[in-house]
C-alpha positions in Angstrom: 229.9 7.2 -2.4 229.5 6.0 1.2 227.4 8.1 3.5 229.2 10.0 6.3 227.3 8.2 9.1 228.7 4.8 8.0 232.4 4.3 8.8 234.4 2.9 5.9 236.0 -0.4 6.8 239.3 -1.1 4.9 241.3 -4.3 4.9 245.0 -3.6 4.3 246.6 -6.9 3.3 250.2 -8.1 2.6 249.7 -11.3 0.5 252.5 -13.6 -0.5 256.1 -13.8 0.6 256.9 -10.1 0.4 258.4 -9.1 3.7 258.4 -5.4 3.3 255.6 -3.8 5.2 256.6 -0.2 5.9 254.5 1.2 3.1 251.4 -0.8 4.1 251.8 0.4 7.7 252.1 4.0 6.6 249.0 3.7 4.4 247.1 1.9 7.3 248.0 4.7 9.7 247.0 7.5 7.2 243.7 5.8 6.5 243.0 5.4 10.3 244.0 9.1 10.8 241.5 10.0 8.1 238.7 8.4 10.1 238.4 5.0 8.4 238.3 1.7 10.3 241.4 -0.2 9.2 242.1 -3.9 9.6 245.8 -4.7 8.9 246.6 -8.4 8.3 250.3 -8.4 8.8 252.9 -10.1 6.6 252.9 -13.3 4.7 249.1 -13.8 4.2 247.9 -16.5 1.9 245.1 -15.9 -0.6 242.7 -17.8 1.7 243.7 -15.7 4.7 243.0 -12.5 2.9 239.7 -13.7 1.6 238.6 -14.9 5.0 239.6 -11.6 6.7 237.7 -9.6 4.1 234.5 -11.7 4.5 234.7 -11.8 8.3 235.3 -8.1 8.6 232.7 -7.2 6.0 235.0 -4.6 4.5 234.1 -1.9 2.0 237.6 -1.7 0.6 240.3 -4.3 0.1 243.8 -2.8 -0.2 246.6 -5.1 -1.3 250.2 -4.1 -0.9 252.5 -6.1 -3.1 256.2 -5.4 -3.7 257.3 -8.9 -4.7 256.2 -8.9 -8.3 253.5 -11.6 -7.6 250.6 -9.2 -8.2 249.5 -11.0 -11.5 249.1 -14.3 -9.6 247.8 -13.1 -6.2 245.5 -10.2 -6.9 243.0 -12.1 -9.3 242.8 -15.0 -6.9 242.0 -12.8 -4.0 239.4 -10.8 -5.9 237.7 -14.0 -7.3 237.8 -15.6 -3.8 236.2 -12.6 -2.1 233.5 -12.2 -4.8 232.8 -16.0 -4.7 232.1 -15.7 -1.0 229.5 -13.1 -1.7 231.3 -9.8 -1.1 230.6 -8.4 -4.5 230.5 -4.7 -4.0 234.0 -4.2 -2.4 236.4 -1.7 -3.8 239.7 -3.2 -4.7 242.9 -1.1 -4.6 246.5 -2.3 -5.1 249.7 -0.5 -4.0 253.3 -1.3 -4.6 255.7 -2.0 -7.3 253.3 -2.6 -10.2 254.7 -2.1 -13.8 252.6 0.1 -16.0 252.2 -2.7 -18.5 250.3 -4.7 -15.9 247.7 -2.1 -15.1 245.2 -3.0 -17.8 245.2 -6.7 -17.0 244.7 -6.0 -13.3 241.9 -3.6 -13.9 240.2 -6.1 -16.2 240.2 -8.6 -13.4 238.6 -6.2 -10.9 241.2 -3.8 -9.5 239.6 -0.4 -9.3 242.8 1.7 -8.7 246.6 1.1 -8.6 248.8 3.3 -6.4 252.5 3.2 -7.1 255.4 4.6 -5.1 255.2 8.4 -4.9 251.5 8.5 -4.6 250.4 11.0 -2.0 248.6 9.8 1.1 245.8 12.3 0.6 245.3 11.0 -2.9 244.7 7.5 -1.6 242.4 8.8 1.2 240.4 10.9 -1.3 240.0 8.1 -3.8 238.7 5.7 -1.2 236.4 8.3 0.4 234.9 9.1 -3.1 234.7 5.5 -4.4 233.9 3.2 -1.4 230.6 1.4 -1.8 227.6 2.6 0.3 225.9 0.1 2.6 222.9 0.6 4.7 
């Protein structure tokens, strides 16, 4: 768990062509209100844009919001890209419309937690607070 003196940095990204960002904005605001440092990418981010943002911002957590159904293609590419650039300890969380049958495959490719519609904001905050990597 991260030490209290270090502010947890979270990238909230909207990869792909999905144009629905209300949920990502709600999550970003809740995380900011909980004391985290939040970087929100905005809509229509390419895999490369998300990877670059995560590396440049040296984030502890990468949160991907996907409602388009493209999670099986986008998420593994983003995780592999970030890890290939040397950010190997980041916590990866995904939120959105993710069918239960896709959970195991996403987790085997590096996703730590999947949050679906109806998940409480405090549950997301608590999960990140308890699982973000510690860095000195």
